[in-house]
Backbone as a printed PyTorch tensor [residue, N CA C, xyz], in Angstrom:
tensor([[[ 89.3660,  80.4330, 105.0530],
         [ 88.2090,  80.5720, 105.9140],
         [ 88.0940,  82.0170, 106.3790]],

        [[ 86.8810,  82.5070, 106.4560],
         [ 86.6580,  83.8790, 106.8970],
         [ 86.9610,  84.0040, 108.3790]],

        [[ 87.5080,  85.1630, 108.7170],
         [ 87.7880,  85.4340, 110.1220],
         [ 86.4960,  85.7630, 110.8530]],

        [[ 86.4540,  85.4040, 112.1070],
         [ 85.2920,  85.7290, 112.9310],
         [ 85.4630,  87.1430, 113.4790]],

        [[ 84.6060,  88.0190, 113.0500],
         [ 84.6200,  89.3850, 113.5610],
         [ 83.8040,  89.4180, 114.8520]],

        [[ 83.9980,  90.4590, 115.6560],
         [ 83.1900,  90.5500, 116.8800],
         [ 81.6830,  90.5320, 116.6030]],

        [[ 81.2730,  91.1160, 115.4800],
         [ 79.8460,  91.1170, 115.1330],
         [ 79.3570,  89.6990, 114.8550]],

        [[ 80.1610,  88.9110, 114.1330],
         [ 79.7920,  87.5240, 113.8430],
         [ 79.7640,  86.6980, 115.1220]],

        [[ 80.7030,  86.9390, 115.9990],
         [ 80.7520,  86.2120, 117.2720],
         [ 79.5050,  86.5160, 118.0970]],

        [[ 79.0910,  87.7880, 118.1410],
         [ 77.8720,  88.1600, 118.8820],
         [ 76.6460,  87.4730, 118.2920]],

        [[ 76.5570,  87.4280, 116.9590],
         [ 75.4090,  86.7730, 116.3190],
         [ 75.3900,  85.2800, 116.6240]],

        [[ 76.5540,  84.6420, 116.5760],
         [ 76.6210,  83.2100, 116.8830],
         [ 76.2240,  82.9590, 118.3360]],

        [[ 76.7310,  83.7720, 119.2300],
         [ 76.4020,  83.5880, 120.6400],
         [ 74.9180,  83.8080, 120.8830]],

        [[ 74.3370,  84.8180, 120.2250],
         [ 72.9050,  85.0700, 120.3740],
         [ 72.0880,  83.8840, 119.8640]],

        [[ 72.4960,  83.3210, 118.7480],
         [ 71.8090,  82.1510, 118.2020],
         [ 71.8860,  80.9750, 119.1670]],

        [[ 73.0310,  80.7670, 119.7550],
         [ 73.2150,  79.6790, 120.7150],
         [ 72.3270,  79.9010, 121.9420]],

        [[ 72.2880,  81.1340, 122.4360],
         [ 71.4640,  81.4400, 123.6050],
         [ 69.9760,  81.2510, 123.3130]],

        [[ 69.5320,  81.6930, 122.1420],
         [ 68.1200,  81.5400, 121.7700],
         [ 67.7510,  80.0680, 121.6990]],

        [[ 68.6390,  79.2450, 121.1500],
         [ 68.3850,  77.8080, 121.0680],
         [ 68.1730,  77.2150, 122.4610]],

        [[ 69.0280,  77.5560, 123.3870],
         [ 68.8920,  77.0290, 124.7460],
         [ 67.6120,  77.5270, 125.4080]],

        [[ 67.2880,  78.7940, 125.2330],
         [ 66.0700,  79.3430, 125.8400],
         [ 64.8300,  78.6480, 125.2670]],

        [[ 64.8240,  78.4120, 123.9540],
         [ 63.6810,  77.7180, 123.3510],
         [ 63.5440,  76.2970, 123.8920]],

        [[ 64.6570,  75.6010, 124.0900],
         [ 64.5960,  74.2660, 124.6770],
         [ 64.0800,  74.3250, 126.1090]],

        [[ 64.4990,  75.3340, 126.8690],
         [ 64.0060,  75.4780, 128.2410],
         [ 62.4980,  75.7250, 128.2650]],

        [[ 62.0200,  76.5770, 127.3740],
         [ 60.5780,  76.8570, 127.2990],
         [ 59.8200,  75.5990, 126.9020]],

        [[ 60.3080,  74.9070, 125.8840],
         [ 59.6550,  73.6770, 125.4430],
         [ 59.5990,  72.6510, 126.5650]],

        [[ 60.7030,  72.4650, 127.2400],
         [ 60.7540,  71.4850, 128.3330],
         [ 59.7930,  71.8910, 129.4560]],

        [[ 59.7570,  73.1730, 129.7820],
         [ 58.8360,  73.6380, 130.8150],
         [ 57.3840,  73.4290, 130.4390]],

        [[ 57.0330,  73.7070, 129.1830],
         [ 55.6580,  73.5100, 128.7300],
         [ 55.2720,  72.0380, 128.7630]],

        [[ 56.1830,  71.1820, 128.3450],
         [ 55.8850,  69.7450, 128.3060],
         [ 55.7620,  69.1770, 129.7180]],

        [[ 56.6380,  69.5860, 130.6260],
         [ 56.5980,  69.0250, 131.9780],
         [ 55.3870,  69.5110, 132.7680]],

        [[ 54.8430,  70.6870, 132.4180],
         [ 53.6700,  71.1610, 133.1570],
         [ 52.3630,  70.6390, 132.5710]],

        [[ 52.4120,  70.0540, 131.3960],
         [ 51.2010,  69.5260, 130.7730],
         [ 50.9220,  68.1030, 131.2810]],

        [[ 49.7500,  67.8690, 131.8420],
         [ 49.4600,  66.5310, 132.3740],
         [ 49.1370,  65.5000, 131.2930]],

        [[ 48.8660,  65.9530, 130.0740],
         [ 48.4400,  65.0120, 129.0290],
         [ 49.5850,  64.5070, 128.1520]],

        [[ 50.8090,  64.8600, 128.4760],
         [ 51.9520,  64.4410, 127.6670],
         [ 52.5170,  63.1430, 128.2280]],

        [[ 52.8660,  62.2330, 127.3330],
         [ 53.4200,  60.9370, 127.7320],
         [ 54.7770,  61.1210, 128.4200]],

        [[ 55.0810,  60.2770, 129.4000],
         [ 56.3560,  60.3930, 130.1150],
         [ 57.5820,  60.2790, 129.1980]],

        [[ 57.4870,  59.4680, 128.1430],
         [ 58.6350,  59.3240, 127.2440],
         [ 58.9680,  60.6550, 126.5770]],

        [[ 57.9510,  61.4030, 126.1970],
         [ 58.1690,  62.7000, 125.5410],
         [ 58.8130,  63.6690, 126.5240]],

        [[ 58.4070,  63.6080, 127.7840],
         [ 59.0180,  64.4690, 128.7980],
         [ 60.5050,  64.1650, 128.9360]],

        [[ 60.8400,  62.8940, 128.9060],
         [ 62.2480,  62.5200, 129.0310],
         [ 63.0460,  62.9210, 127.7950]],

        [[ 62.4590,  62.7640, 126.6080],
         [ 63.1510,  63.1800, 125.3840],
         [ 63.3710,  64.6860, 125.3660]],

        [[ 62.3920,  65.4540, 125.8200],
         [ 62.5420,  66.9120, 125.8830],
         [ 63.6450,  67.2880, 126.8670]],

        [[ 63.7160,  66.5840, 127.9880],
         [ 64.7580,  66.8530, 128.9730],
         [ 66.1310,  66.5150, 128.4100]],

        [[ 66.2430,  65.4040, 127.7150],
         [ 67.5150,  65.0330, 127.0900],
         [ 67.9150,  66.0760, 126.0520]],

        [[ 66.9560,  66.5400, 125.2470],
         [ 67.2370,  67.5800, 124.2610],
         [ 67.7130,  68.8610, 124.9140]],

        [[ 67.1070,  69.2280, 126.0420],
         [ 67.5190,  70.4310, 126.7570],
         [ 68.9310,  70.2800, 127.3090]],

        [[ 69.2350,  69.1120, 127.8470],
         [ 70.5810,  68.8800, 128.3900],
         [ 71.6210,  68.9330, 127.2780]],

        [[ 71.3200,  68.3250, 126.1480],
         [ 72.2470,  68.3650, 125.0120],
         [ 72.4360,  69.8010, 124.5370]],

        [[ 71.3360,  70.5690, 124.4500],
         [ 71.4350,  71.9760, 124.0380],
         [ 72.2890,  72.7710, 125.0230]],

        [[ 72.1370,  72.4990, 126.3240],
         [ 72.9330,  73.2080, 127.3270],
         [ 74.4160,  72.8580, 127.2030]],

        [[ 74.7140,  71.5880, 126.9930],
         [ 76.1140,  71.1880, 126.8330],
         [ 76.7350,  71.7810, 125.5670]],

        [[ 75.9940,  71.7480, 124.4700],
         [ 76.4930,  72.3330, 123.2280],
         [ 76.6470,  73.8530, 123.3540]],

        [[ 75.7190,  74.4820, 124.0790],
         [ 75.8150,  75.9220, 124.3010],
         [ 77.0710,  76.2520, 125.0910]],

        [[ 77.3630,  75.4800, 126.1060],
         [ 78.5580,  75.7090, 126.9160],
         [ 79.8210,  75.5160, 126.0840]],

        [[ 79.8650,  74.4530, 125.3040],
         [ 81.0230,  74.1530, 124.4650],
         [ 81.2230,  75.2350, 123.4000]],

        [[ 80.1370,  75.6460, 122.7490],
         [ 80.2340,  76.6730, 121.7080],
         [ 80.6300,  78.0180, 122.3110]],

        [[ 80.0760,  78.3510, 123.4600],
         [ 80.4410,  79.6090, 124.1180],
         [ 81.9220,  79.6090, 124.4530]],

        [[ 82.4280,  78.5050, 124.9620],
         [ 83.8500,  78.4300, 125.3000],
         [ 84.7060,  78.6310, 124.0540]],

        [[ 84.3270,  77.9900, 122.9330],
         [ 85.0870,  78.1530, 121.6930],
         [ 85.0140,  79.5840, 121.1740]],

        [[ 83.8380,  80.2020, 121.2450],
         [ 83.7060,  81.5860, 120.7950],
         [ 84.4840,  82.5360, 121.7100]],

        [[ 84.4320,  82.3020, 122.9930],
         [ 85.1430,  83.1520, 123.9360],
         [ 86.6460,  83.0280, 123.7090]],

        [[ 87.1220,  81.8080, 123.5140],
         [ 88.5370,  81.5880, 123.2790],
         [ 88.9730,  82.2500, 121.9750]],

        [[ 88.1340,  82.1440, 120.9300],
         [ 88.4440,  82.7750, 119.6460],
         [ 88.4620,  84.2970, 119.7660]],

        [[ 87.5210,  84.8410, 120.5020],
         [ 87.4540,  86.3070, 120.6630],
         [ 88.6340,  86.8260, 121.4690]],

        [[ 89.1270,  86.0230, 122.3840],
         [ 90.2320,  86.4370, 123.2240],
         [ 91.5620,  86.5040, 122.4620]],

        [[ 91.6990,  85.6390, 121.4480],
         [ 92.9550,  85.5600, 120.6880],
         [ 93.1530,  86.7150, 119.7680]]])
């Protein structure tokens, strides 16, 4: 397996951050729109929460790998 270089770690972290930001924007747009069904609002919120949890977990793994 290829070693994770600091450049690769930065790219992975940036990708993870962009994913979370896009979920936050999507969730904000859906919750402010009055014409969206409540079920879709809840699914968007669940997706955002999952993205946040995965972002936290991935960041911890990348940080731990970079520290070693």
